[in-house]
N, C-alpha and C positions, 0 to 999 in steps of 0.2 A: 700661780701666779701671781702680784697685787702690784708689781713696780714696772715698768717699760724695760727690756732689758736689747740687749744686743747677742746677734749671733755671725758668728768666725764664716767668710765665705773663704773660698778656695785659694783667690784675688790678694786675701787677705781685710779683705774692705770691711769695718763694721756699717752693719744691717741693725737698726731699730725695730724693737719688739714689740707690738701692742696686742693686749687681749681682742679690742676692740676698736676695729678705725668708722668713724663717723664718716662720712664723704655729704660734703657740703652743711656751710653754717647761714642759712637760711629758716626761713618759718619751722621746717622737717628738723634740721638738724639742732638748732639748738631745743629744744623740747625735749629730742629725743637726746640730748648727751644729759641733759637735766634728769631725766628717767634712769638713765644708765647711771650715775652720779646716785642720785636718789637709791631707788632700787636694790642694784648692784653696786655697790661700792668697792668690794675687793678688785673688780673688774679699772687694771689700767685701759687707758684710752688719748686715742688723741681724734681733733677733729681735723681736717685737710680739706680748703674754703681755694679755690681759686681765683678768686675775685678779692680784691684788698680790702675788704672790709666785709661783716656782717649783712646781712639782709634778705641775701637771694633778690629773688622778684621784687622789692621796696627798694632795693639799689638800683638794680636795673632801670627797672621801670621813668622813666623821667620825664613823659607827658601833659602835656595839662591836665588839672586837677587829678590826678592816678590816687584813687583811694581805693577802698578794700568796697567787693559786692557784696560782701558776705559780714551778718552783726560781729561785732569784739566782744560777744558775752560769750558769742558760740564759735568765732575765730581766735580769740584770745585764749592762751593756756586755761585750763583747767586750775591749774597749781597759784597762776598770778593771775588778780583780782585786776576787771578792766574799770576804770574810773572815769571814761569818757563820750562820747557821742558814739552810738551804736557805728556809726559807715564813717571808716579814720583814713585821713590821707597817710598817702607812703610816711611821711615823716611823723607820723604822731606812730605808725608801729614799728619804725626803728626805733624809736625811741622807749617804746613798749621792750621791744626786743631789748634791747641795749641795757635794761632796767635787770632784767631777767639776766642775761650774764653775768653782770656788776654783781648781783645780789647774794649768786650761787658759784662765783669763782666761775665759772669757766673759761674764760675768758685767758687763762693760762693753760686750757687744752686745746682751744682752737691757735691753728694755724694758716696764716691766710697767705697769699696769692699762691700757694702751689697745688699745684693742678695735677691728677691722675689720667695718664696717656697709656695706661694700658695695668693686667690683674688678671696674675695666671697662680692657677692652684694648684700645690705639690699633694697629690694624693699619700706621699712619701712623708713626709711635713707634715700632715694636717694644715696648711697653713697658704695665707695668700700673698704672694711676694706682688705686689705693684708700685709701677714706676715712674716717680715724681717728677714733674719739673719746674720749680721758683720763677715766676715772672717777674720777679722783682732781683734776681741777682744774674739768673740766667743758667741757675745748678741745676742737676740732674743728680738724680739717686734712685734709693729704692725703700721700700717701708714692707714688714710683712704684720701681718696679722693673723689670729687664730680664728676672727668673725668679720665678716664688713656689712655695716650696717647705709643703705644706701638713701642719703635724702638729697640727692642733686635735682629733684624732680621731674618732669615730664618732657620738657622743651627747651629747644633750642633757647640760650639767651643771647648766642653773638644774632642772630637772626628771624624777621618773622615772616610769614608766609607771605607773600603777595602770588596771586596767580597769574599769566604770564599772559595782555588780555594784546588784540591787534593794533595796529596803529603807538604802543608805547613812546614807541623811536619820534616820530614824528611829534611828541609833546612839548611843547616851550615853557613851560614848567617848571615845578620841584615835585616829585615825590617821595614823599617820604612815610615809615612804617611805625608807627607809637612806640614800638619794640626797642624801636633805637633811634627817637628822636634828638633829632637836631640842635644843638644847642644855640644854633645861629639864626633858625629859623623865626622871621617875625612876618605873622599874620595881621598886622595891625590893617585897615581898612582894607583886606582882599578879600578877595571871592576863594571859598576854601568849599571843595566836594572831600565830602567823606565816606569813603567805603565800605558797607559794613552796618550792623544797628545791633551788635549787641553790648556788652555791658564795658566794652572799650569807646566804642562808638556815644554811648551814652554817659559815658566822663568827659569825651573831651570834650563834646560839641556846648554843654551847656558852661563849660571852662572858659574859649575862646571865641565865642558869640558878639559878647560882649563890645572885644574890640574888630574882629573881620568886619567885613563891610555885609557879607552873608553867608552863612553855613546851609550847605545841600547833605542831607545825607538819602547817600542811594543803596538800597539794598533792595538784592534779589529776595528775598523774603524778609515777611517782617518777624518780629521778636513780643513776646510775652512781655511786657513792663510793670511794677507793682509801685507804687508813688506812695510816699508817706512820712513825717517828721521825721526827720533826721536825731531822734529821742526816742528814749523809754519811758514811760507813763510810768510804770512800774517799779524801775530803779529810781526815779528822782522822789516817789512815793515815798520808798525807801530811805532816800537818803535825808527826807524831812524826820521822818521819825528814826533819824540818828540810829540806822543799823549800821554795821559795822559793814566796814569794801568786802571782808570774803562771806559774808553772809548775802551780798546784795548780789554780789558775781556768781554763784551759786544758784541764788532760787531765779536770779532775772536767765540766769545759763538755762534751769531746767524747763520755767514757764515758752521760754526761744524753741528751746525742741521741741517740745508736745504741740505748741500752736502750729510747727513747721511739720511734726509728722501728722499733723491731723492734715496737713495741706495737701501733700503727698498723699497720702492714703485716699482723699477725695477727688485730687488729680487724676486717679488711676480708676474708681469705681465713678466716678459723677464727672467728667471731663467735660461735654455743655454747661454746665453749672460753675464749674470752677473756671470757664473761657469767657462765660457771661460773668461774670464777679469782677475778674482784672480787666474785663473790656469797661462794664462799668466803673471803677477805677478809675479809669484815665478820661474819659468823656467828657467830665467839668475842663480840666483841666485844659482842653481843646478848643479853639473854634470854634462858634456852631455849625450844623452841618459840615464836622470834618468826615474824612470818608475814610473811618476807621476800620471799616473792613477792608479797604485792600491795602490799609498801612499799616495798621498792629494788630493783621488779628491771624496769626501762622496756621500753616494746613496743618501743624503737628498735633498731638495735645497739650496741654501744659505741662512741665517738668522733663518732654522729653528729651530738654534740651532746658538747660538755664533760663529763669527767672531772674532775669534783668531789677535788683532795686534802684530807684529813683527817686534819692533824697531831697526832699520839699519840692518834687515836682521840676525840678530846674529843667528838663529834656522838653516839658513841656512848654513852660514858661516862656521860652525862646519862639517856639510855634506860634506861641499865641501872638508872643510879641510880634512878630514877623521877621526876627532875625536870623532864624532859621527854619528848614522843609525838608520834608520827606518827599522824597520819589520813590517807589517801588517799580522797580523796571530790570532791567538786565542790557550790561553794555552790549553795543555792536563794534564798536570802537572806538580808541583814543584818536583824536583832534588834534589840530596846533594848540590851541587854546582852552582844550577840556573833553568831555566827552559824548559822544552821541549814543544814543541807547538804541535797544532794538524797535522799542516805541517810538521812533521818531523825532525823540526831545533831545537839544542840544544844552550843555550843563556846561556852562562858562567857570574855571576856573584859574587860580592864581597859583593854587598849593593842591595837591591833593593823596588826601592820608588812604593810605589802604588799611583799615582796622578790619584787618579778612583774618584774622587767628594763628596761630601756633605751625610750628614742626614741631612733630611731634618728636621727644629724644628722648630712647629708650636706655636707661640705665648710662645717663650721661654720654651716650655713645662712644663707650669707652670701650676700645675691643679686650672681652674676658676667650682664657679660654680653663681647659680642667687638664693639667698633664700634656698642656701642648699641643690637644686637640683645640681650636675657637670655638664659644660657642653661639648657637643662632637660637635668640630666644624664641621665636617663633618655632625650634621644637618642643620646647617645654610644657608644660600646666602648671600654671600656679597654683600655686596649696596657699588658698585663703589670701588670695590678692598679695601676699608681701614675700613668701621664696619660692622656688621651683623646681620644679622635679628635673633631681640627678647635677642639683648645683649645691652644692655644701655649703656652709657655713656662712649663707649669704640673707638678706633683706631688705625689701626696697621700699619705702615709704610712697604707698599711692594712697591720698586722700579720697573723699568726695565728693561727688560733682550737686546733690542734690542738697548736703549739708558742707558747711563748714569743712574745708579741707584739713584743719588742726587737732579736730574731734578724733581723730583716723592715729595723731599723732603719736597723744595721748593714752588710746585703747594700746595702740599697738608699742608703746613703750613698757606697758603692763605685761605684754603676754612675753616678748621676748627678755626680759626681768624675768619671769616665770618659768620659759625656756631655758633660761642658764641654770637654773636651780633644778631640774628636771635632769639636765645634763651631769649637774655636780652630781649627784644622787646617783647618776646611772655610771659615775667614772667613765666616760662620754665625752670624747675632743669631738668629734664630729656628728652635724644630724644633716640630714641630705630629705626632702623631702623625695617619697618612691609612692606610684601608684599600685596599688593592692591586688592581688589576684581577683578578689571581688569587682578590681574598676576595670578587669581587662575588657567587658562591650559594654560599658560608658562610652556614650557618644559627647566628643569632643567637637567644643565650638571657638568660635573668635573671642577675645578676652571679653569684649562686650557687646551683650546682645542687644543689635541697633534698633528692637525695638521698644528695650531697655530706657537707652540715653544715645542720640545720637547726634552731634555736633562732629562738626565736618571736618574740627583737626582729627579727628579721633577716627572717623572711617577712614579717612584718605591715606592714615601710617597706619588699619588696626591690624595689615597683614604682616608688620615687623615683632606685633607683640607679642607676650606668652601665650596660652590657650589657655582656656577653662573648660569644664567639667561639666555632665546635667548633677552630680551630686554637691551641697555644701560647701564641702571640707574643696574641693578641687573648682571652686569660683571667687571672685573676687565683684560678693553680690551688691556692691552702691549704695545697703540700706544702715543706714547709722541701729535707726532702731530694733536692727535687729544683734547687730554685732554686737554692739554694746551690751548685750546678756550672751548669748553667744561668747564671742571669744575668752571673757572671765573664765570660763568655766569650759572649753573646749577638751576634749583629754587627748592631752600630749603625748599616747603608750595605746594609741585607737589603730599604730601600723603603718601612718599615713605619713611617719615621718619614722626615718633608718638611724641607726643611733649606731658610733663604732668610735 
């Protein structure tokens, strides 16, 4: 089939059918659409996006200073050179994504304000039926697809995670979460308390410190940070030599990935050395005698959670100037005027910002069923972190935590295109990950080994996620430097995938 077609239902309703339905027009969906068009041009497809425009995270996040926490030479797609500073604002990233859409004619495939409310697989028809609601017209209808390519992300966009602390009802100020930042919030001349110390807090604090009276960061436990210039000397040198943007992108991308691999390896093999190096990097940026041990030394080893990059050391500049301060303690209770910590400190605040993370969303929280039987993702085992046992013709883009998310978008684009070709060669319409006889005694565990990577949002909701096995085929190992070599040559006929 090369064109979208329609099939007749008993009611007479015409339902549009496509070979591939991509869900989401964020960084994953746009990249996946490019790879599908480039590597499987015979496939008809559509991209359904729930919001009124593309961008996903970069459209929804509007808090002050919002920017990438990965360098754009690796967060950008491999096929589209990045020509700006390594750390980019949301506006710059959306501009880059918009260029990809325009340059490759992807706009004619993307349908905005289309939200999927249900997905059902029919074994008889070998296809998915999705229920769709248009938020712009309130119209509801169905579409069918032979394959679902899920690119809707991994957290709920509608609300961030804010713990329930004692006394919150008594607080007279305003509590906001960065994920739903109010347009009318005025922090000028105000005392602001930011709860949390991850990449989001590290972005917000320097963005508002100059205008606020004072910004206090309250953290339960510290985060590793690495400061650096928001520039890439190698890229700048290559530009001086008038090397083409395509070559610069590829060279800098490879150099950055090589350096990241070395740091990640060192963090596992020599965690104390990496810890000391990270702390030595921030020490000169802080006031003399500052208690780095208390405020900037996590209990976990480097890269067990993300290391937050601080461009030009802007977070530490705020602390050094006195406009921002760190408090490492836990909340005992909210008060009418702020927060009292378990250590007995009263932190007054006109505004409280809860930079406390996400609600994990598994496959967009869309209800799925197979021939009428609801799917419980926690009952499935992942195939290479992208497909799931017993679930036919479906893949979920779940990127890397230690490396740029988009790297996996590119790798999976190659993999799925190769999978489609393998299905065509076999004359198969359906592909379903299935545990083999030799996997019967394999130990089954959580999606992510907490000793490997343990951010709070994942730990809180991991029971909702698919499971992993002890064999590499049945894991999402989060290691780009392994997957970049394994996935392009992975045997698609080793028995893990059942074709019919």
